[in-house]
PAMI-957907 format. One record per residue (C-alpha): residue number from 1; residue in three letters; chain; x, y, z. Coordinates in steps of 0.2 Angstrom, whole numbers, m for minus. Example, Ala and Ser with C-alpha at 12.3 -4.5 7.8 and 13.67 -1.06 7.14 Angstrom:
<kolzas>
{1; "ALA"; "A"; {62; m22; 39}}
{2; "SER"; "A"; {68; m5; 36}}
</kolzas>
This chain:
<kolzas>
{1; "MET"; "A"; {896; 575; 545}}
{2; "GLY"; "A"; {888; 559; 538}}
{3; "GLY"; "A"; {902; 547; 542}}
{4; "ALA"; "A"; {916; 557; 534}}
{5; "ALA"; "A"; {933; 557; 543}}
{6; "PRO"; "A"; {936; 575; 549}}
{7; "ALA"; "A"; {950; 584; 539}}
{8; "PHE"; "A"; {960; 599; 545}}
{9; "LEU"; "A"; {974; 609; 539}}
{10; "ALA"; "A"; {990; 608; 550}}
{11; "GLU"; "A"; {1008; 612; 549}}
{12; "GLU"; "A"; {1018; 597; 544}}
{13; "GLY"; "A"; {1037; 598; 548}}
{14; "SER"; "A"; {1049; 591; 535}}
{15; "SER"; "A"; {1066; 584; 538}}
{16; "GLY"; "A"; {1074; 597; 527}}
{17; "ARG"; "A"; {1081; 613; 533}}
{18; "SER"; "A"; {1076; 630; 525}}
{19; "ALA"; "A"; {1087; 644; 523}}
{20; "GLN"; "A"; {1072; 656; 524}}
{21; "SER"; "A"; {1067; 649; 541}}
{22; "GLY"; "A"; {1085; 652; 549}}
{23; "GLY"; "A"; {1089; 634; 548}}
{24; "ARG"; "A"; {1074; 627; 557}}
{25; "PRO"; "A"; {1064; 613; 549}}
{26; "ALA"; "A"; {1054; 619; 534}}
{27; "ARG"; "A"; {1035; 618; 537}}
{28; "ARG"; "A"; {1020; 616; 525}}
{29; "LEU"; "A"; {1002; 614; 526}}
{30; "ALA"; "A"; {995; 597; 524}}
{31; "ALA"; "A"; {978; 589; 526}}
{32; "VAL"; "A"; {977; 579; 542}}
{33; "ARG"; "A"; {963; 566; 543}}
{34; "ASP"; "A"; {957; 555; 557}}
{35; "ALA"; "A"; {969; 541; 559}}
{36; "ALA"; "A"; {955; 528; 561}}
{37; "PRO"; "A"; {943; 530; 546}}
{38; "SER"; "A"; {926; 523; 548}}
{39; "GLU"; "A"; {916; 513; 535}}
{40; "PRO"; "A"; {908; 526; 523}}
{41; "ALA"; "A"; {889; 527; 526}}
{42; "ALA"; "A"; {878; 521; 512}}
{43; "ASP"; "A"; {873; 539; 508}}
{44; "VAL"; "A"; {891; 546; 506}}
{45; "LEU"; "A"; {894; 552; 488}}
{46; "THR"; "A"; {910; 548; 480}}
{47; "VAL"; "A"; {919; 561; 469}}
{48; "LEU"; "A"; {933; 557; 458}}
{49; "LEU"; "A"; {943; 573; 459}}
{50; "VAL"; "A"; {954; 576; 443}}
{51; "GLU"; "A"; {965; 591; 447}}
{52; "ASP"; "A"; {984; 593; 443}}
{53; "ASP"; "A"; {987; 608; 454}}
{54; "ALA"; "A"; {991; 602; 472}}
{55; "ALA"; "A"; {985; 617; 481}}
{56; "MET"; "A"; {968; 617; 471}}
{57; "GLN"; "A"; {966; 598; 474}}
{58; "LEU"; "A"; {969; 600; 493}}
{59; "VAL"; "A"; {957; 615; 495}}
{60; "VAL"; "A"; {943; 606; 485}}
{61; "SER"; "A"; {946; 589; 494}}
{62; "VAL"; "A"; {946; 596; 511}}
{63; "ASN"; "A"; {930; 606; 508}}
{64; "LEU"; "A"; {921; 591; 500}}
{65; "GLU"; "A"; {926; 579; 514}}
{66; "ALA"; "A"; {921; 591; 527}}
{67; "ALA"; "A"; {904; 591; 518}}
{68; "GLY"; "A"; {903; 572; 519}}
{69; "PHE"; "A"; {909; 567; 502}}
{70; "ARG"; "A"; {922; 553; 499}}
{71; "VAL"; "A"; {936; 560; 488}}
{72; "VAL"; "A"; {946; 550; 476}}
{73; "PRO"; "A"; {960; 561; 469}}
{74; "ALA"; "A"; {969; 559; 452}}
{75; "THR"; "A"; {982; 571; 446}}
{76; "THR"; "A"; {981; 566; 427}}
{77; "GLY"; "A"; {968; 561; 415}}
{78; "GLY"; "A"; {976; 544; 413}}
{79; "GLU"; "A"; {975; 541; 432}}
{80; "ALA"; "A"; {957; 546; 432}}
{81; "VAL"; "A"; {952; 534; 418}}
{82; "ALA"; "A"; {962; 520; 427}}
{83; "LEU"; "A"; {953; 524; 444}}
{84; "ALA"; "A"; {936; 526; 438}}
{85; "GLY"; "A"; {931; 508; 437}}
{86; "SER"; "A"; {937; 504; 455}}
{87; "ALA"; "A"; {932; 520; 463}}
{88; "ARG"; "A"; {914; 519; 456}}
{89; "PRO"; "A"; {912; 538; 458}}
{90; "ASP"; "A"; {895; 546; 459}}
{91; "VAL"; "A"; {902; 561; 450}}
{92; "VAL"; "A"; {918; 566; 442}}
{93; "LEU"; "A"; {925; 584; 445}}
{94; "LEU"; "A"; {936; 586; 431}}
{95; "ASP"; "A"; {949; 600; 427}}
{96; "VAL"; "A"; {950; 604; 408}}
{97; "MET"; "A"; {968; 607; 407}}
{98; "LEU"; "A"; {978; 592; 413}}
{99; "PRO"; "A"; {996; 587; 409}}
{100; "ASP"; "A"; {992; 571; 399}}
{101; "LEU"; "A"; {975; 569; 392}}
{102; "GLY"; "A"; {964; 584; 391}}
{103; "GLY"; "A"; {949; 585; 402}}
{104; "PHE"; "A"; {937; 584; 387}}
{105; "GLU"; "A"; {946; 568; 381}}
{106; "VAL"; "A"; {944; 560; 399}}
{107; "ALA"; "A"; {926; 564; 398}}
{108; "GLU"; "A"; {924; 555; 382}}
{109; "ARG"; "A"; {932; 540; 390}}
{110; "LEU"; "A"; {921; 541; 405}}
{111; "ALA"; "A"; {905; 542; 395}}
{112; "GLY"; "A"; {890; 538; 406}}
{113; "LEU"; "A"; {897; 545; 422}}
{114; "PRO"; "A"; {891; 562; 428}}
{115; "ILE"; "A"; {904; 575; 424}}
{116; "VAL"; "A"; {906; 592; 431}}
{117; "PHE"; "A"; {920; 602; 423}}
{118; "MET"; "A"; {931; 613; 433}}
{119; "SER"; "A"; {941; 626; 423}}
{120; "ALA"; "A"; {947; 643; 420}}
{121; "ARG"; "A"; {943; 641; 402}}
{122; "VAL"; "A"; {926; 649; 400}}
{123; "SER"; "A"; {925; 652; 381}}
{124; "ALA"; "A"; {908; 648; 373}}
{125; "THR"; "A"; {917; 635; 363}}
{126; "ASP"; "A"; {923; 626; 379}}
{127; "LEU"; "A"; {906; 627; 387}}
{128; "GLU"; "A"; {898; 620; 372}}
{129; "ARG"; "A"; {910; 606; 371}}
{130; "GLY"; "A"; {907; 602; 389}}
{131; "ARG"; "A"; {888; 601; 385}}
{132; "GLN"; "A"; {891; 590; 370}}
{133; "LEU"; "A"; {901; 578; 380}}
{134; "GLY"; "A"; {886; 576; 392}}
{135; "ALA"; "A"; {893; 586; 407}}
{136; "ILE"; "A"; {880; 591; 420}}
{137; "ASP"; "A"; {889; 607; 425}}
{138; "TYR"; "A"; {904; 618; 422}}
{139; "VAL"; "A"; {912; 627; 437}}
{140; "THR"; "A"; {923; 641; 432}}
{141; "LYS"; "A"; {939; 645; 442}}
{142; "PRO"; "A"; {941; 654; 453}}
{143; "PHE"; "A"; {926; 648; 463}}
{144; "ASP"; "A"; {921; 648; 481}}
{145; "PRO"; "A"; {926; 631; 487}}
{146; "LEU"; "A"; {914; 632; 502}}
{147; "LEU"; "A"; {899; 632; 490}}
{148; "LEU"; "A"; {905; 618; 479}}
{149; "PRO"; "A"; {898; 604; 489}}
{150; "ALA"; "A"; {881; 611; 489}}
{151; "ARG"; "A"; {882; 614; 470}}
{152; "LEU"; "A"; {887; 596; 467}}
{153; "ARG"; "A"; {873; 589; 478}}
{154; "GLU"; "A"; {861; 600; 468}}
{155; "ASP"; "A"; {868; 594; 451}}
{156; "LEU"; "A"; {866; 576; 457}}
{157; "GLU"; "A"; {849; 578; 464}}
{158; "GLU"; "A"; {843; 587; 448}}
{159; "LEU"; "A"; {851; 573; 438}}
{160; "LYS"; "A"; {841; 560; 448}}
{161; "ARG"; "A"; {825; 571; 446}}
{162; "ARG"; "A"; {827; 575; 427}}
{163; "GLY"; "A"; {835; 559; 422}}
{164; "ARG"; "A"; {847; 567; 408}}
{165; "ALA"; "A"; {863; 577; 409}}
{166; "ASP"; "A"; {857; 589; 396}}
{167; "ARG"; "A"; {842; 594; 406}}
{168; "VAL"; "A"; {853; 597; 422}}
{169; "TRP"; "A"; {865; 608; 411}}
{170; "GLU"; "A"; {850; 619; 405}}
{171; "LEU"; "A"; {846; 624; 423}}
{172; "ARG"; "A"; {862; 633; 424}}
{173; "PHE"; "A"; {866; 638; 406}}
{174; "GLY"; "A"; {850; 638; 397}}
{175; "PRO"; "A"; {846; 628; 381}}
{176; "PRO"; "A"; {859; 625; 368}}
{177; "THR"; "A"; {862; 639; 356}}
{178; "GLY"; "A"; {863; 637; 337}}
{179; "GLY"; "A"; {862; 620; 328}}
</kolzas>
């Protein structure tokens, strides 16, 4: 797995009691990672994952980490902007609808980083705005989280080959319409 720490889903007991479980401790699924993380390999790609939905963030994180990515999570746009400098991401996987700054505003503030939007908003206006902000891709929800790591790798490889975000965008969505 390219040096990534294994991640699994496991039941995690909490100290609270649940009436639905007959007074037994409540259980929930949580990501369980190797206790002794290894130093990331030089070829490990870092994803700044900006997603406010905890379940979506968990599913995406687990699948990316299983595929060898290093994931730096953020739940708000402000947190993403603050983390971007220290995380040094290879790509930002960015939800459009966030509780503070919108994804498009975050993308403006992170200009120069490869951005892949991830959203249920799929209007032509939203896609065009993503393209204008220099995104390399726009993944529409719902999507297959098992296919996401390969798609991100393809996007980054094409960016390296083609050198410009708009040329990568055109591979998936075609040339800009109008204007």
